Residue, then its C-alpha position, 0 to 999 in steps of 0.5 A: m535086522l533093519f534095512n536102514e542098517l544096510k549100506l544102501n543108497e539114500q534114494l533106494l532107502a527112501g523107496i524101501k521106506s515108502v513101500g513099508y519094508d522095515n525088517l529083513t526076512p531071512i532070505q533078504e538078510s542072507i543074499i542081499e549083501k552077496i548080490l551087492n558084491h556081485e557074487d553068484v547066488f543060488a537061493q531056495a525059498p517058497t513064495g511069500t518069503g520076500k525073495t523078489a525084494a531080496f534080489a531087486i533091492p541090491l540090483l537097484n543099488n548096483v544100478i546107482t553105484t556101478n551102473t549095473h544093467a540086468f535082465v530077469l527071466c520068469p515063467t509067467r506074464e503075471l510074474v513079470n508084471q509083479i516083479a517089474n512093479e516091485f522094481v518100480k516101487l522100490g526105485k521110485y526115487i532113483k533118477d532116470l531108472r528105466v524098467v521094461e517088461i517084455l512078454g507075449s501078447v503085447p505088440y512088438g513095436k512098443q517093446i522095441s522102442e523101450l529096449k532101444r532106450n537101454p533100460q537098466i532093468i529088463v523083466a521078461t518071459p523067455g519066449r518073447f525075450l529070445d525073439h527080441i534077441k534073435k531079431n537084434n532088438v536088444n543090446l546085451s553088451h551092457i548086461n552085468t547081472v542075470v536073474l532066473d526067478e522060479v527056475d524050476e517052474m520055467f523048466n517045467m513049462g518047457f523053457k529050458r532050451d530058451v533059457s540056455t540060449i538066452i544066457s549063452s547070448v551074454k558073451h562076457p562074464h556076468q553075475t547070475v542069481l538063481l531062485s527056485a521054490t524047490i531044489s529040483n534036479d533041473a535047478q541044480q543042473a542050471s546052477k552048475n551050467f550057469q554059475h561059478n562058485p555060487f553062495f547057496f541059501k536054503n529056506a529054513g525047514d523043508e522046502k515043501k513045508t507050507n507057511i505055518s500061518i496058513e490054516q488048511f481045511y477040506v470040505l466033503v461036498n457033493q459036486t452039485k453043492k460046491i457053489d453053495a459051499i463057496e458061497q457059505i465060506i465067503k459070506k459067513n467069514h466076511y472075506k473081502l479078497t478070495i482066490i479060487f483055483t480051478n483046473t481048466k479055463h473053461t471051469a473058471k469062466w463057468l464058475k465066474t458066471k455062477l458066483n456073480e449070479r449069487d451077488i458075489k463080485t467075481d472075475a476070472i483070469h486065464s490063458l484065453l485073455k489077452q495081456n491087457a485084459r489079464k492086467r486089468v483083471m489083476d488091477n481091479f482085484r487088487n483095488g478091491d473091485y471084486e471079492v473073488l478072483i478065479g484062475t487056473d495054475i497060471i496064477a499059482r505062482g507070481i501073483d502077490v496081492k496083499n491081504i488075501d483072506a483065503v484060497i479055495n480049491y474048487e477041485i484037487p489040482q492035477s499036480s500035488e506041487s501045485y497045491v502048495h503054490r496055490i495056497g501060498r497066495t494067502g498068509r504072506w508077509g506075516t499075515n494069517g490065511k486060510s485055505y479050503l479044498l472042496i472034495t468028494k468022498n472018493e477023493t479023500r485019499k488025497i488028504a493024507e498025501l497033501s498033508k504029508l507034502t505040506q507037513s501041516k494038518i488039513n482039518e475037515l470043515k463042516l458047513d451048515g446045511i451042506d451034508y454029504d449025500e452018500s446016495i449021489k454018484n460022484t466020479d473022479t474028476k478027470q482032466g480037470f472037468s467036473p464029475r457027473q452025478i444025479d440025485e433026487n432033485n437033478v437029472r443028468l443028461f448025455m448030449n451029443i454036443g462037445t467042445m468041437d462044436g465051438f462051446d465051453r461051459e459058459s457059452l453053452t449055458k448062454y445058448i440054452n438060456d437064449h433058446s429055452d426057458l431055463t435060467s442059469s440057476d436051472i443048470i447045475d453043471i456042464y461037463l464037456k469033452d470033444t464030441f459029447g458032454f453031460i448036463t445036469i439040470k433041475k429035474d423039472k426042467e428036463s422037458s424044457l431042455r428037450t425042446i432044443t432040437n437043433i444047435n448051430g445047424r445040427d440035431a441036438k440029442f439029450d439022453a438020460s444017463n446014470n452010467e459011470r462011463p459016457r455012452k452014445p445016445s441011440g442014433f448018434r454017430g460021432n464020426n459024422r462031424f469029421n470030414r472024410n476023404s475019398s476012401g471014406r476013412n476019417r481024415f484024422s485017422n493017421n494021427r491015431n498012433k501019435f496021439g493014441s486016438s483019432r479024437s485025442f485033442k488037448k483040452 
């Protein structure tokens, strides 16, 4: 079915044509008419199926024909940007259309000014939108339609109470459109709580089945060779746009530095960046200023960049569900895509699980000159940090430096570069915990590293370690870095029962 066969306003049809949409996808063909008729809709569809346009197009038409005012809630700032941009592009020929983004890390003043102009479309994250509601900065009396996008992820992120409070603030009858990648118990309960006799759409096939246009591979590779593997994958295939996923923001920052050293134009997006910086990174990537974008699962949903050649998983995601959303960044809108999973030998058991989850085969890929070395120790990745290992060319050293000293991988690498003759290429890997860490360097650089005896005013110790479990170097007393009270007890000791350890902190 073609869009021009729908009974849509001419201004809207002109906008649809300008973005190149011709044929309706299954979800669009099923729910656009329902939303045009102000019915409640509960739709399940994975990413890349055109679901944003499926609700944006009828809402824009209703703005013109019935003076509809709506707000859209979604879990991440990136998804807010994407959805708002879709409304703007589709509605470019609609006179006096006002679309407002409401999200965190942006000054309140500008948002308040925009809300006072009574916009027809508000796209928001729940936390900041609820703040505006509580401060009476937003008028909900005109709201006819409420859209909850990626409701399963919103609830997973802890927004269930905020969403319920927001919807209960809309006192008058309204249309509710609910979209979810999975039919979770929370999503079903949300439908019961917020909707009345909704039309239900379920994507054809299993909800977890991966887009068949995505070819999946795994690469068996030692940790010290993962960057070599990434370089070969990107350069050999001449990929122009690649997304790499890591489990932590610190790994993302570190990997960005390493790839740029190899002349692969790379940027990273993570929660440490403010909103304007995150938007700038995404805009630069969309414009092709960078070949590679590195990120955590913050961009696994909601980033819709056309023509992504490949997705590379630097490490296995902590949630299998995240794997599905990660690789869903490629192979969108009828294009073909490829995904790669870099794993060590003791992680191969996950392949069968991920293959079953996606209902797709994950084939092994052999890379030229990168053979798996059984003699190298590989330990499971824990809490998103890279495994620790040692081989004939590299040495792994235990150090009494950790994140509580104010370092992450990138900043510690720079410090070592500035205070020794080691270059970034001499540092193979850095693994940091709260009060200690491991550093893997080229073996012939060990003596150079040991010339660093003081870091930020405290003694620095580097001890060789081949053990699987972390150990303290001789003379190291980790408690020294904590303030003690008059009784001599650690001042964090009262937190032991609550957190499981007096040194238990979130990464």
